[in-house]
C-alpha positions in Angstrom: 13.2 54.9 -67.9 11.3 51.8 -68.6 7.4 52.4 -68.5 5.3 51.2 -66.1 7.8 50.6 -63.5 6.1 52.7 -60.9 3.2 50.7 -61.0 4.8 47.3 -61.1 3.9 45.3 -58.0 6.9 45.2 -55.5 7.2 41.5 -54.4 7.2 41.3 -50.5 9.4 38.6 -48.7 7.3 36.7 -46.4 7.5 37.7 -42.9 9.8 35.1 -40.8 8.1 33.5 -37.9 9.9 34.5 -34.8 12.1 32.5 -32.4 10.0 32.1 -29.2 11.5 31.1 -26.2 10.2 27.5 -24.7 10.3 28.8 -21.4 7.7 31.7 -22.4 5.2 29.7 -24.1 4.8 27.5 -21.0 4.7 30.3 -18.5 2.0 32.1 -20.9 -0.2 28.9 -22.3 0.1 26.7 -19.0 -0.3 22.7 -19.6 -1.5 23.7 -22.9 2.1 25.4 -23.6 3.7 21.8 -23.2 1.9 20.5 -26.2 2.4 23.4 -28.4 6.3 23.3 -27.5 6.5 19.1 -27.9 4.6 20.2 -31.3 7.0 22.9 -32.2 9.9 20.6 -31.6 8.5 18.0 -33.6 7.9 20.1 -36.8 11.5 21.7 -36.2 13.5 18.3 -35.7 14.7 19.1 -31.9 13.9 15.8 -30.7 16.2 15.7 -27.8 16.6 12.3 -25.9 13.1 11.3 -26.8 13.8 8.6 -29.5 16.5 7.2 -27.3 14.0 7.3 -24.3 11.7 5.5 -26.3 13.8 3.0 -27.6 15.0 1.9 -23.9 11.4 1.8 -22.8 10.7 -0.8 -25.6 13.7 -2.9 -25.6 13.4 -3.4 -21.6 9.6 -4.0 -22.3 10.5 -6.8 -25.0 13.1 -8.4 -23.1 11.1 -8.4 -20.2 8.1 -9.9 -21.3 10.3 -12.8 -23.0 12.3 -13.4 -19.6 11.3 -11.8 -16.2 15.1 -12.2 -15.4 15.8 -9.2 -17.4 13.8 -6.7 -15.3 14.9 -8.3 -12.0 16.8 -6.3 -9.3 19.9 -8.4 -9.7 20.3 -8.0 -13.6 19.3 -4.4 -13.4 22.1 -3.5 -10.7 24.7 -5.7 -12.4 23.9 -3.5 -15.9 24.4 -0.5 -13.8 28.0 -1.7 -13.1 28.5 -3.2 -16.4 28.1 -0.2 -18.3 30.2 2.4 -16.5 33.6 1.4 -18.1 32.1 2.0 -21.7 30.0 4.8 -20.5 33.4 6.7 -18.9 34.6 6.6 -22.6 31.1 7.6 -24.5 31.4 10.7 -22.3 34.5 11.8 -23.7 33.6 10.7 -27.0 30.5 13.4 -26.8 32.8 15.9 -26.2 35.0 15.2 -29.2 31.4 14.7 -31.3 30.5 18.0 -30.1 33.4 19.0 -32.2 32.2 17.6 -35.5 35.1 15.3 -35.2 35.9 11.7 -34.1 38.5 9.6 -31.7 39.4 6.4 -33.0 41.9 5.9 -30.5 40.0 5.8 -27.0 40.0 1.7 -26.8 43.5 1.3 -27.4 44.2 4.2 -25.0 41.8 3.2 -22.2 43.8 -0.5 -23.1 47.3 1.5 -22.1 46.5 3.4 -19.2 44.6 0.0 -17.7 48.2 -1.8 -18.6 50.3 1.2 -17.1 48.3 0.9 -13.8 48.2 -3.1 -13.7 52.4 -3.0 -14.4 53.2 -0.3 -11.9 50.8 -1.6 -9.4 51.6 -5.3 -9.3 54.7 -6.2 -11.2 56.6 -3.2 -10.2 54.9 -2.7 -6.4 54.6 1.1 -6.8 52.0 2.6 -4.6 48.3 2.3 -5.9 47.6 6.1 -5.9 50.6 6.8 -7.6 50.2 4.1 -9.8 46.5 5.6 -10.6 47.8 9.3 -11.0 50.3 7.9 -13.5 47.6 6.1 -15.9 45.3 9.0 -15.8 48.1 11.3 -16.7 49.3 9.0 -19.5 45.6 9.3 -20.8 45.8 13.1 -20.8 49.5 13.2 -22.0 48.0 11.2 -25.1 45.1 13.5 -25.7 47.5 16.5 -25.7 49.4 14.7 -28.2 46.6 13.7 -30.5 45.1 17.2 -30.0 48.5 19.3 -30.8 48.6 17.4 -34.3 45.3 18.0 -35.0 44.9 21.7 -34.0 48.4 23.0 -34.8 49.9 20.8 -37.3 46.7 20.4 -39.3 46.4 16.6 -39.6 42.4 15.7 -39.4 41.3 13.9 -36.6 40.4 10.6 -38.4 44.1 9.8 -38.9 45.9 11.1 -36.2 43.5 8.8 -34.2 43.7 6.2 -36.5 47.3 6.0 -36.1 47.0 6.5 -32.4 44.9 3.4 -32.3 47.5 1.4 -33.9 50.4 3.3 -31.8 49.1 3.2 -28.7 48.0 -0.6 -29.1 51.4 -1.4 -29.3 52.5 0.5 -26.9 50.1 -1.4 -24.5 51.9 -4.6 -25.6 55.4 -3.2 -25.1 54.2 -2.3 -21.4 52.5 -5.4 -20.6 55.9 -7.6 -21.9 56.3 -11.0 -22.5 53.2 -12.3 -20.1 50.9 -10.2 -22.1 48.3 -10.4 -18.9 48.9 -9.0 -15.5 46.0 -9.8 -13.0 44.8 -7.3 -10.4 45.3 -7.8 -6.4 41.3 -7.4 -6.2 42.2 -5.2 -3.1 43.8 -2.2 -5.0 41.9 1.1 -5.4 40.7 0.7 -8.9 39.4 -2.5 -8.0 38.0 -1.5 -4.8 36.3 1.6 -6.8 34.4 -0.6 -9.3 33.5 -3.5 -6.8 32.3 -1.6 -3.6 28.6 -1.5 -3.1 26.8 0.4 -0.3 24.1 -1.9 1.4 22.5 0.8 3.0 19.1 1.7 1.9 19.8 5.4 2.9 22.7 5.0 0.6 20.5 4.8 -2.6 17.5 7.1 -1.4 20.1 9.6 -0.2 21.9 9.9 -3.3 18.3 9.8 -5.2 17.4 12.8 -2.6 20.8 14.8 -3.3 20.5 14.6 -6.7 16.6 15.8 -7.2 17.7 18.4 -4.1 20.4 19.8 -6.5 18.1 19.9 -9.6 15.7 21.9 -7.8 18.3 24.5 -6.5 19.6 24.8 -9.8 16.5 25.2 -11.8 15.3 27.6 -9.0 18.7 29.9 -9.2 18.6 29.6 -13.3 14.8 30.8 -12.9 15.6 34.1 -10.6 18.7 34.6 -12.4 17.0 35.2 -15.6 13.8 36.6 -14.6 16.4 39.2 -12.6 18.0 39.8 -16.3 14.4 40.2 -17.7 14.4 37.3 -20.3 12.2 34.1 -20.2 12.4 31.9 -17.4 10.9 28.6 -16.4 7.9 29.2 -14.4 7.3 27.6 -10.8 4.9 24.9 -12.1 7.4 23.6 -14.9 9.9 23.2 -12.2 7.7 21.5 -9.9 6.8 19.1 -12.8 10.5 18.4 -14.3 11.6 17.8 -10.4 8.5 15.3 -9.5 9.5 13.5 -12.8 13.0 13.5 -11.6 12.1 12.1 -8.3 10.1 9.3 -9.8 13.2 8.1 -11.9 15.7 8.4 -9.1 13.6 7.0 -6.3 12.7 4.4 -8.3 16.3 3.4 -9.3 16.9 3.6 -5.7 14.0 1.3 -4.9 15.5 -1.1 -7.4 19.2 -1.2 -6.3 18.1 -1.5 -2.9 15.9 -5.1 -3.7 19.6 -6.6 -4.4 22.4 -5.5 -3.0 22.6 -2.1 -2.7 24.1 1.5 -4.7 27.1 0.5 -6.6 30.0 2.9 -6.0 30.9 2.7 -9.6 27.4 3.8 -10.6 27.9 6.7 -8.4 31.3 7.8 -9.7 29.6 7.5 -13.2 26.9 9.8 -12.2 29.1 12.2 -10.8 31.3 12.6 -14.0 28.4 12.9 -16.2 26.6 15.9 -13.7 30.2 17.7 -13.3 31.0 17.7 -16.8 27.5 18.2 -17.8 27.9 21.5 -15.8 30.7 22.2 -17.6 29.3 21.9 -21.1 26.3 23.7 -20.4 27.1 26.4 -17.5 30.4 27.7 -18.5 32.2 30.1 -20.9 34.5 26.8 -22.0 31.5 24.8 -22.6 29.8 27.5 -24.6 33.0 27.5 -26.7 32.7 23.9 -27.5 29.1 24.1 -28.5 30.0 27.3 -30.7 33.1 25.4 -32.2 31.3 22.5 -33.2 28.0 24.3 -34.7 30.0 26.9 -36.7 33.7 27.1 -37.0 34.3 30.2 -38.9 31.7 32.0 -36.8 33.6 31.0 -33.6 36.9 32.0 -34.8 35.2 35.3 -35.8 33.9 35.6 -32.6 37.5 35.4 -30.9 37.3 32.0 -29.6 41.0 30.3 -29.5 39.9 27.4 -31.9 43.6 25.4 -31.6 43.4 25.7 -27.7 39.8 24.5 -27.5 40.5 21.7 -30.0 43.6 20.4 -27.9 41.4 20.5 -24.3 38.7 18.4 -26.0 41.0 15.9 -27.1 42.8 15.9 -23.6 39.5 15.3 -22.0 38.5 12.4 -24.0 41.4 10.3 -23.8 41.2 11.2 -19.8 38.1 9.8 -20.1 39.2 6.9 -21.7 41.7 6.3 -19.4 39.3 6.2 -16.3 37.0 4.0 -18.6 39.7 1.7 -19.2 40.8 1.4 -15.2 37.0 0.4 -14.6 37.0 -2.1 -17.4 40.3 -3.6 -16.0 38.8 -3.9 -12.6 35.6 -5.5 -14.2 37.7 -8.4 -15.4 40.6 -8.2 -12.8 43.4 -8.1 -15.2 44.9 -6.0 -17.9 45.7 -7.9 -21.2 46.4 -7.9 -24.8 43.3 -7.6 -25.7 42.4 -4.8 -23.2 40.8 -2.1 -25.3 40.4 -4.4 -28.3 37.3 -6.2 -29.2 34.1 -3.8 -30.0 35.0 -1.4 -27.1 35.7 1.4 -29.5 32.3 1.1 -31.7 30.4 0.4 -28.6 31.9 3.8 -26.9 31.3 6.1 -29.7 27.8 4.1 -30.3 27.0 4.9 -27.1 27.3 8.5 -27.7 25.6 8.5 -30.7 22.5 6.5 -29.7 22.2 8.7 -26.5 21.7 11.7 -28.7 24.8 13.0 -29.7 25.2 14.7 -33.1 27.9 13.1 -35.6 27.7 16.9 -37.2 28.8 18.5 -34.1 27.2 21.5 -31.8 24.7 19.0 -30.5 24.8 16.7 -27.2 25.2 15.9 -23.6 27.3 14.4 -21.4 23.5 12.2 -20.5 23.6 11.1 -23.9 26.6 8.6 -22.7 24.3 7.2 -19.6 21.2 6.7 -22.3 23.2 5.0 -25.1 25.2 2.8 -22.7 22.1 1.5 -21.1 20.7 0.9 -24.8 24.0 -1.0 -25.9 24.3 -2.9 -22.2 20.5 -3.7 -22.4 20.6 -5.3 -25.6 23.8 -7.2 -24.5 22.3 -8.5 -21.5 18.9 -9.4 -22.9 20.7 -11.3 -25.4 22.6 -13.3 -23.3 19.7 -14.1 -21.4 18.1 -15.4 -23.9 21.6 -17.2 -25.0 21.4 -15.8 -28.4 25.1 -15.6 -30.2 27.3 -12.6 -30.3 26.7 -12.3 -34.0 22.8 -11.7 -33.7 24.2 -9.1 -30.7 26.5 -7.1 -33.0 23.8 -6.9 -36.1 21.0 -5.4 -33.6 23.2 -2.9 -32.2 24.6 -2.0 -35.5 20.7 -1.4 -36.6 20.1 0.6 -33.5 23.4 3.0 -34.4 22.1 3.1 -37.7 18.5 4.0 -36.6 20.1 6.5 -34.3 22.0 7.9 -37.3 19.4 8.2 -39.5 17.0 10.1 -36.9 20.1 12.5 -36.2 20.5 12.9 -40.0 16.5 13.6 -40.7 16.4 16.0 -37.3 19.1 18.0 -38.9 17.4 18.3 -42.3 14.2 19.1 -40.3 16.1 21.7 -38.4 17.4 23.1 -41.9 14.4 23.5 -43.3 12.9 25.3 -40.1 16.1 27.5 -40.1 17.0 26.6 -36.9 20.6 24.6 -37.8 
């Protein structure tokens, strides 16, 4: 037996800092709790949507100071319509990024589905609702095929969707035929969904009121459910403050829209998709499995999650949303052509999801990222166009914003790992 072993000091591991639920901090500390929670989030790298919101404020302030037209009701209303197509595609990209994967085919899929709708409805005279259903089903089928190759065959998602980007683009050209362009009638269902604007002021204000009311009801229900379960819940003051902030933003947006023509139906549909799919991700077992799979695939597999099914379903959702976005983009330019789904659409859709706050590393993000990111990209493009700057400058600035978003994401992830929260 070694001598001195009894009296040798035993190293003591540092006591781990217990994780504290932010709802508990706010309830115990009141207003001071918000400052404590904010500092905790900054120190642990949990920045959420704060960087993109600040970036959006700066962008609007800069372009607004350069030209008052940028912040006019007409320009902001047009902007809210123009981001819908790309934003819809970005929602699907968010789902794939939550798995820590990528889908490079969304641009081609959007063009293919727009071509299917236009050719069936215009060229062959198929009923507009049937053509719409075929186009959406086509998008879902594409996602199902790519998901099967990824989840069952084991081909990396990057390779599968890169091949899809080429293959589906070729199929789109085949569908369009020799003419290469099919013009929409302007009176079909897709065109009406995009161009309809509710001019009555009650439409915009009513939508804002309903949105705030739903948020309040959901917050109270969640707080009561958590209180009954004996776990930390948000205090009433916190719910009131959040609801008031949402009401300010919602009614200010409604007021701005009413200063021009009113509430665009396309924007309303976009918001409905965001809310419904955000509910799916955050309030259902399926959504929790998506987050779990993106956060730790081995842990998810050991927990009994059906990994192939989640992967296939996520890619199916992504391609379906690409189809929806492609239809809105076709309605925006009133045609489906050989350039549909091309250009910088793929990069803008992925950039919107990432700039909006969805992590490229998986496990963190929200459908609201699509809205925020699309607003940032759309605002940059709109501001540049008003100032008469070239596309080259727009691409460089958008690329710089995307790089900044990825850098922030990487730094936040590194900080979370250091804090033991990643």
